[in-house]
N, C-alpha and C positions, 0 to 999 in steps of 0.2 A: 402198182408194182412195189414190192418191198423186199428187204434183205435183212437178215439177222446175223449179228456178230456177237461173240461172247464179250462181256465187258473187259476181259483181260486183253483183248485184241483191239480195243477202241481207245484212241487218243484224240481228244479235241484240242486243236491248236488255237493259239491266240489269233484274234481278229483285230488288227490294228488299223487305226485311222490317223491321218496326218493333216493338221491344219497348216496351210502355208502362210496365213496371215491372221491376225486378230483385229484387222481393220483399224489400225492406228490407235488402238487402246493400249494403255499400260497393262502390265500383268495384273495389277491390283484392280483396275477397272474391269478387265475381262472376268476375273474371279467374282467380282461383285455382280456382274451381269448374269453369269451362269448360276449364281446362288439362288435365283428365282426357281430353278428347277432341280438343283442339287444341294445336298448337304456336303460341305467341303471340309476335309481334314488333312492337314499336312502329314506326309509320311516321314517318320523319323529316319535320319540318315542311318544306313546299314540295314533297315527293314526291307523286306521284299515288297515292291509296289504292286505286284499282281493282285487283281481283285480276288477276294476269297469267297464271295457269295453272289447270288443272283441280285441284280439291280445295283451292283457296284461296278465302277470302272476307275481307271487310273488316268491321270493327266500329268504330263511332264511339261512344265512351263518355267522359263527363266532359271533353268538348272536346278529345279526342285520338283519333287514328286508330290502329288496330291491324290487322296482317295476321295472319290465322288460317289455318293449314293443318291439315286433318283428319289426325289421326295414322293411320299405315298400318294399325294393328291395328283401327281402327274402320271400315275399308272392307271390304265383302264382295267380294273380287276374283273370287269364283266366279259372281257374278250381275251381268251388265252392267246390268240394269234398276235394281238397287239402287244402282249406282254413279252414276246420273244426277244425284242431288242432292249428291254428295260432292265 
């Protein structure tokens, strides 16, 4: 089953997730832990924190925004379905 809409009628909304705890880690420890999978860049105050490209996401932690990019080695480029959430 399929349906077609003109691009002008299509709006993809944000898909947000919330972490209720970071398991007693400090913000610095949490960022260090996720740095295994993400490149982390602080977002300058006043800049829009929304991701601007595929494989980017945003993190709000300790009243600061961070731009996170999935590291290339963490993306399975042989499987397009597995890339949907990256």
